[in-house]
C-alpha angles and dihedrals in degrees: 000000000000131000119277107261092220090067092068128086114236127355121323118222110252090231087067093056120098109234091213104052098016090228129121109280116273117195090348124213129182139220103237099217104042094024093223112156127217140172107271094236093045097053092041091057091043093052092049086071105026130025096211136093108265090220107046099007094235118152111281135165133178092257089059094059119105135181117282114260117273094246090059092048090049092051091050094048092057096052114115112236134180117241118265087239095059089115088058094053105275111141096185119132113186144156113287089238090063097045099096095049090048093051091055091062102026108133090210093057104118090207095050109125112250131177122239108242095190094088113283098075092215117163115224142151111288094242091058095055097085091056094043119116116193094200093051090047094051091047091053090048091051091047091051091049092049090050091049092048090050090050092049092048090051091049090049092053092048093047092048089051091049091050091051091050092048092048089051090051090051092052091048091050090048091051090046092054092049090048092053092051094047091053096043113016091179093058093084140000110278088215090060090051090052090050090050092051090050090052091051092049092048094048090048090054093057121091118245115256135213120204111211097178115039088171089071093067114136105213097183109037113188124242094262092054091046090052091052091048091048090053090051092050091051092047089052091058099258109171111258090230093070105028095094093044091053092050091050089050090056088081122078090233088074098037121114120261093267090062101027100104138029089246094055091045091055091047096047099038093109089061094057095081086068092065117111096224130179129205121252101218115255094359137103086233140096135205119224109197121201092222090062097042105056087127090066122083120265090251090060102052137058132199124280089358142281137245120232116199123199136191087221142330105083120125137163118255 
């Protein structure tokens, strides 16, 4: 939709008038064959219903449109126009080319952000200031904060309950494994059982982690970062038998199908909060062990576990 002709000083050349809205051209485009010019929004809406030029009825589609010639844009930019906020008291008359920068700072703009000076410091559109009430605003802020605190407390209780249940499951599984071996020592290698127990003890010693920014995931950590993470794993007591596997599983090439590509990670991101993740001390990284994530689908876990590295957004629970 073009600019109202009455806002301009002096006469406006008829070549600068949109034949659809009869306003001065706004973001003009041109039909290449007949050279008729239109406002971009006007002709786009027109062509959504009819594929002809509204002036001479020649065939015209959106793909045919091209930018208006420079001489026409220069003529438009030099037109003198009254500010949009003239009805609110602005007396400025300026070149059309300068209109947008003026509107951003126009003191008569009813939507210009202003700061409440009555105590709360809230920023709001200028036309809302007369109806603003600091006390009501502060009460609403407090209510929102109280609601958020209650939600966080409820989440904390639920997460604590989930952790307790998962720890119980781990202990039961550990006892089950030991029971199998005591009844039939030849069923599995005792050395493997010892390794498994070490893994369980190490995982239990790590602090639970919460990832607040899954978008910061580093899918292909470089060798230097992997070396630093490996050192941290070793320092935390990670069994030597799985350290190298975990480091290899820090790269997306070894991730399970649910994490293997950027597309799948974007699709499955809402499932990630269900991971039972543990902090890797001193690192913006977590370890997700298969033994703690049996509740996740097979396409979301990897044996014995995998390391997820982040640029930021990892905190202890």
